[in-house]
C-alpha positions in Angstrom: 144.1 82.0 164.0 145.9 80.3 166.8 149.4 78.7 166.4 151.0 76.3 168.9 154.6 77.3 169.7 157.1 75.1 171.5 159.1 76.5 174.4 162.2 76.6 172.2 160.4 78.6 169.5 159.0 81.0 172.1 162.5 81.5 173.6 164.0 82.1 170.2 161.3 84.8 169.4 162.1 86.5 172.7 165.8 86.4 171.9 165.2 88.0 168.5 163.1 90.8 170.0 165.4 91.7 172.8 168.7 91.5 170.9 167.3 93.6 168.0 166.6 96.4 170.3 169.8 96.2 172.3 172.1 96.0 169.2 170.9 99.3 167.7 173.2 102.1 168.7 171.9 105.5 169.8 174.3 107.3 167.5 175.6 106.4 164.1 178.5 108.0 162.2 178.0 110.2 159.1 179.0 107.4 156.7 176.4 105.0 158.1 173.7 107.8 158.1 174.5 108.5 154.4 174.3 104.8 153.5 171.0 104.2 155.4 169.1 107.4 154.6 170.9 108.7 151.5 173.3 111.7 151.6 170.9 114.2 150.0 168.2 113.5 152.6 170.6 113.7 155.6 172.1 117.0 154.3 168.6 118.5 153.7 167.5 117.5 157.2 170.6 119.1 158.7 170.1 122.3 156.6 166.5 122.5 157.7 167.3 121.9 161.3 165.4 118.6 161.6 168.5 116.6 162.5 171.5 117.8 164.5 175.2 116.9 163.8 177.1 115.9 166.9 180.8 116.5 166.5 183.0 114.0 168.2 186.8 113.7 167.9 187.6 112.6 164.4 183.9 111.8 163.7 180.5 113.3 163.0 177.6 111.4 164.5 173.8 111.6 164.2 171.1 110.5 166.6 169.4 107.5 165.0 166.0 108.3 166.5 166.1 111.8 164.9 167.0 110.3 161.6 164.2 107.8 161.8 161.7 110.6 162.6 162.9 112.7 159.8 162.6 109.7 157.4 159.1 109.0 158.6 158.0 112.5 157.5 156.3 111.8 154.2 157.1 115.1 152.4 159.7 117.3 154.2 161.0 119.3 151.3 159.6 122.5 149.8 158.1 122.6 146.3 158.7 125.9 144.6 
């Protein structure tokens, strides 16, 4: 299926793609990580060594790529 796009629409799509990638930070603070990925998941990933905490002055940060990889793992907890 082919769709005809105007130049304005094409520029807008390029704008959306480039700005979405640029606006994502490499590190997010602990509160944001808990909100995005749920506290129990983040704490479990830290405990299992999947995700590392980065201590900054007055802040604890997590690498967003590490969090995304941990979240993409379908079943990362042990069933006893």
